[in-house]
C-alpha positions as CSV (number, residue, x, y, z in Angstrom):
1,X,-20.5,-6.9,8.5
2,X,-17.9,-6.2,6.2
3,X,-15.6,-4.4,8.5
4,X,-16.2,-7.0,12.0
5,X,-15.6,-10.5,9.6
6,X,-13.1,-9.1,6.5
7,X,-11.1,-6.2,7.7
8,X,-10.4,-7.7,11.1
9,X,-9.6,-11.0,9.8
10,X,-7.8,-10.2,6.6
11,X,-6.7,-6.7,7.0
12,X,-6.3,-6.7,11.3
13,X,-3.2,-8.8,10.9
14,X,0.5,-7.7,9.4
15,X,0.2,-6.8,6.0
16,X,3.0,-5.9,5.1
17,X,4.2,-9.7,5.0
18,X,2.4,-10.4,2.2
19,X,4.1,-8.1,0.3
20,X,5.6,-10.1,-2.6
21,X,3.7,-13.3,-1.9
22,X,2.8,-15.2,-5.2
23,X,-0.4,-14.0,-7.7
24,X,-2.6,-16.9,-7.0
25,X,-2.2,-16.6,-3.5
26,X,-3.5,-12.4,-4.0
27,X,-6.3,-13.6,-6.1
28,X,-7.4,-16.1,-3.2
29,X,-8.0,-13.0,-0.8
30,X,-9.3,-10.8,-3.9
31,X,-12.0,-13.5,-3.9
32,X,-12.9,-12.7,-0.5
33,X,-13.1,-9.4,-0.7
34,X,-15.3,-9.4,-4.1
35,X,-17.4,-11.6,-2.3
36,X,-17.7,-9.7,0.9
37,X,-18.6,-6.4,-1.3
38,X,-21.4,-8.4,-2.8
39,X,-22.9,-9.3,0.6
40,X,-22.4,-6.0,1.7
41,X,-24.2,-4.3,-1.5
42,X,-26.5,-7.3,-1.9
43,X,-25.3,-7.4,-5.5
44,X,-25.7,-10.3,-8.0
45,X,-23.2,-12.8,-7.7
46,X,-21.9,-11.6,-11.0
47,X,-21.9,-8.1,-10.6
48,X,-18.5,-6.9,-11.2
49,X,-16.3,-5.9,-8.1
50,X,-14.8,-2.7,-9.5
51,X,-17.8,-1.1,-9.3
52,X,-18.6,-2.2,-6.0
53,X,-15.1,-1.2,-4.7
54,X,-15.6,2.6,-5.9
55,X,-19.4,2.1,-4.1
56,X,-17.8,1.8,-0.8
57,X,-14.5,3.0,-1.9
58,X,-12.4,-0.5,-0.9
59,X,-9.1,-0.6,-2.1
60,X,-8.4,-4.5,-3.7
61,X,-6.1,-6.4,-1.8
62,X,-3.2,-5.5,-4.3
63,X,-3.4,-2.0,-3.4
64,X,-4.4,-2.1,0.4
65,X,-1.1,-4.2,0.6
66,X,0.8,-1.7,-0.6
67,X,-0.8,1.0,1.3
68,X,-0.2,-0.9,4.5
69,X,3.4,-1.1,4.0
70,X,3.6,2.6,2.1
71,X,2.2,3.7,6.0
72,X,4.3,1.8,8.1
73,X,7.5,3.2,6.0
74,X,5.7,7.1,6.1
75,X,5.4,6.4,9.6
76,X,9.1,4.8,10.2
77,X,10.5,7.5,7.6
78,X,9.2,10.3,9.7
79,X,9.3,9.3,13.5
80,X,12.3,7.2,13.3
81,X,10.9,4.4,15.6
82,X,10.9,1.7,15.9
83,X,15.1,1.6,16.0
84,X,14.9,-1.9,14.2
85,X,13.0,-0.6,11.1
86,X,14.5,2.0,11.1
87,X,17.9,0.9,10.4
88,X,16.8,-0.9,7.3
89,X,15.3,1.8,4.8
90,X,18.0,4.4,4.0
91,X,17.3,7.8,2.2
92,X,19.2,7.5,-1.4
93,X,22.0,10.2,-1.8
94,X,22.3,12.4,-4.7
95,X,26.5,13.5,-5.3
96,X,24.4,16.5,-6.9
97,X,21.3,18.9,-5.8
98,X,18.1,17.3,-6.5
99,X,14.5,18.3,-5.7
100,X,13.6,14.8,-5.2
101,X,16.6,13.7,-2.8
102,X,14.6,13.6,0.2
103,X,11.9,12.0,-0.9
104,X,13.4,8.6,-2.6
105,X,14.6,5.7,-0.2
106,X,17.6,3.6,-1.2
107,X,16.5,0.5,-3.3
108,X,18.8,-2.9,-2.5
109,X,20.3,-5.5,-4.6
110,X,18.8,-8.7,-4.1
111,X,19.4,-11.6,-6.4
112,X,16.3,-13.5,-5.3
113,X,12.6,-13.2,-5.1
114,X,12.4,-14.2,-1.8
115,X,14.9,-11.2,-0.7
116,X,12.3,-8.8,-2.7
117,X,9.4,-9.7,-0.1
118,X,11.2,-8.4,2.6
119,X,10.5,-5.2,4.5
120,X,13.5,-3.3,3.8
121,X,12.9,-4.0,-0.3
122,X,9.1,-3.9,-0.5
123,X,9.5,-0.4,1.2
124,X,11.7,1.2,-1.1
125,X,9.5,-0.2,-3.6
126,X,6.7,1.2,-2.2
127,X,7.8,4.2,-1.4
128,X,9.7,5.3,-4.6
129,X,6.2,4.7,-6.6
130,X,4.4,7.0,-4.5
131,X,3.6,10.5,-6.1
132,X,5.5,13.8,-4.7
133,X,2.5,15.2,-3.3
134,X,2.3,11.7,-1.3
135,X,5.0,12.0,-0.1
136,X,5.1,15.9,1.2
137,X,2.6,15.2,3.6
138,X,3.1,16.8,7.1
139,X,1.5,14.7,9.6
140,X,0.2,10.8,9.5
141,X,-4.0,11.8,8.8
142,X,-2.8,13.5,5.8
143,X,-1.0,10.7,4.6
144,X,-3.6,7.9,4.6
145,X,-6.2,10.6,3.3
146,X,-3.5,11.0,0.0
147,X,-2.1,7.7,-0.2
148,X,-5.7,6.1,-0.5
149,X,-7.2,8.8,-2.7
150,X,-3.3,8.1,-5.0
151,X,-4.1,4.5,-5.0
152,X,-7.6,4.7,-5.6
153,X,-7.5,6.8,-8.7
154,X,-4.4,4.4,-9.7
155,X,-6.7,1.4,-9.4
156,X,-9.9,2.9,-11.1
157,X,-7.9,4.9,-13.7
158,X,-9.2,8.4,-12.1
159,X,-7.0,11.5,-12.0
160,X,-5.1,12.3,-9.3
161,X,-4.9,15.8,-8.4
162,X,-3.5,17.5,-5.4
C-alpha cells in the first residue's frame, strides 16, 4: 500500500523542487509518511516513527529530498545530459592539486533564500556534503546504494564504512 499510494503521490513527482522549502512544509509531509509507516507495520498510533523507518528501510522526508537531488546531480554530472541542467553545475577548480578537486562542485553565491532553493544551489550543497566513497561510484546503481546507505547511517547514527 505504501508503494502504491504514498510513494507514487509524494515521491513520484519531481522532489528536487522541495529542496529548501520551509520546515513546516517538510513536517506536514513527514507526518503523512509517519502515518503510512504505522499503517504498513500495523503499529500503534503513538509508536516512534524512526524505529518504523529502520524496519522498512525508508528514509525520512528531508533525506529523501537530498537523495533525489544527489541522484539527479550524479546523473547530470556523469552523463552531461540534459544540457540545460549540465550548464547549471560546475566542478570546483583549484589552483593547486587536491585529491578532492574533481569531487566538489562550485557553490554559487546567493543573497536570497529563494535563490538557495534552485537546482544550481541545492545540487552543489547536497553534492558537497557527501562522502568521497559515495561520490567515487562508477555507475548509477552503485551510487544509489552507497547514497542510501550513507543517508540512512546519518539519520539513524549508524557507522558508514565502504
